[in-house]
C-alpha positions in Angstrom: 0.0 0.0 0.0 1.2 3.5 -0.8 1.9 5.8 2.2 -0.9 8.2 1.3 -3.4 5.4 1.0 -2.3 4.1 4.5 -2.8 7.6 6.0 -6.3 7.8 4.3 -7.2 4.4 5.8 -6.0 5.6 9.2 -8.0 8.8 9.0 -11.1 6.9 7.9 -10.8 4.2 10.6 -10.2 6.6 13.5 -13.2 8.6 12.2 -15.2 5.3 12.1 -14.3 4.5 15.7 -15.3 8.0 16.8 -18.6 7.8 14.9 -19.7 4.5 16.3 -18.8 5.7 19.8 -20.5 9.1 19.3 -17.2 11.0 19.9 -15.9 14.1 18.2 -12.4 14.4 16.7 -10.1 17.4 16.7 -8.5 17.3 13.2 -5.9 19.8 14.2 -4.4 17.2 16.6 -3.8 14.6 13.9 -0.2 13.1 13.9 1.3 10.8 11.3 4.4 8.8 12.1 6.1 6.5 9.6 8.6 4.1 11.1 11.2 1.8 9.6 10.5 -1.9 9.6 13.0 -4.0 11.7 13.8 -7.6 10.9 14.0 -10.6 13.2 17.8 -10.0 13.7 17.4 -6.2 14.0 18.0 -5.5 10.3 16.5 -2.3 9.0 14.7 -2.7 5.7 15.8 -0.3 3.0 13.3 -1.3 0.3 10.6 1.3 1.2 8.8 -0.8 3.8 7.2 1.1 6.6 4.7 0.9 9.4 2.4 3.7 10.2 1.4 5.0 13.6 -1.5 7.6 13.4 -3.5 9.3 16.1 -6.0 12.0 16.6 -7.5 13.4 19.8 -11.1 13.7 20.9 -12.2 16.4 23.3 -14.5 13.9 25.0 -14.4 14.7 28.8 -12.9 12.0 31.0 -16.4 11.1 32.3 -17.3 9.8 28.7 -14.1 7.7 28.3 -15.6 4.6 29.8 -18.7 4.7 27.6 -16.5 5.2 24.5 -14.2 2.2 25.3 -17.2 0.0 26.2 -18.7 0.8 22.8 -15.5 -0.1 21.0 -15.1 -3.3 23.0 -18.6 -4.3 22.0 -18.5 -3.3 18.3 -15.0 -4.0 16.9 -14.9 -7.7 17.6 -17.7 -8.0 15.1 -15.3 -6.6 12.5 -12.4 -9.1 13.1 -10.7 -7.3 16.0 -9.6 -9.2 19.1 -9.4 -7.0 22.2 -5.9 -7.2 23.6 -6.2 -4.6 26.4 -9.1 -3.0 28.2 -9.6 -0.8 31.2 -12.4 1.6 32.1 -11.7 5.1 33.3 -11.3 5.5 37.1 -9.0 8.5 37.6 -5.9 10.2 36.3 -3.8 7.2 37.3 -6.1 4.5 36.1 -7.4 5.9 32.8 -9.4 4.3 30.0 -7.6 1.9 27.7 -8.9 0.0 24.7 -6.6 -1.9 22.3 -7.4 -4.4 19.7 -5.7 -6.2 16.8 -7.3 -7.4 13.6 -6.7 -11.1 13.4 -6.5 -11.2 9.6 -4.2 -8.3 8.8 -2.6 -7.4 12.1 -3.8 -3.8 12.1 -3.9 -2.5 15.6 -6.4 0.1 16.9 -6.7 1.9 20.2 -8.6 4.5 22.2 -6.8 5.7 25.4 -7.0 8.6 27.8 -4.2 11.0 27.4 -3.1 14.0 29.6 -2.4 14.1 33.3 -5.7 15.6 34.4 -3.8 17.8 36.8 -1.6 20.0 34.5 -3.1 19.0 31.1 -6.7 18.4 30.0 -7.6 14.8 29.7 -8.6 13.8 26.2 -9.1 10.6 24.4 -6.7 9.5 21.7 -7.9 7.4 18.8 -5.0 5.6 17.1 -4.1 3.0 14.5 -0.8 1.2 13.8 -0.2 -0.9 10.7 2.1 -3.9 10.3 5.1 -3.5 7.9 3.8 -2.5 4.5 5.6 -2.6 1.2 4.7 0.0 -1.4 3.4 -1.3 -4.7 6.0 -2.0 -7.4 8.9 -2.3 -5.0 11.0 -5.4 -4.8 11.1 -6.8 -1.3 14.6 -6.9 0.2 15.6 -10.3 1.5 17.6 -10.7 4.8 
């Protein structure tokens, strides 16, 4: 997949997670991080492979975080995701966590509380991470 297509998928999927959990997103907080792919023996691929980490914040107040992660825990398994981590919001030190991985393609998604609650406002971060992806037309480097 081309990098711009991966970013578009990430934008669409975080928007989908927000929509099904009735949460708003703050597009100005969007962050896109491409990372090198590392092999079994710590080799760094130089053939254009990458993984994408993408996140965007929601202004949802901390009191809504449990409802949002509950909704995601209920809905996403119906779309091939297996929940790998889950915690409901209790306070600044025990915040909301939802993480899941698609069992077919290894895409990972999450929704987690961010911010300390004392010095920074607490928001919810919707994020996706892709496995290593090879752009089309590129010959895969062998290790």
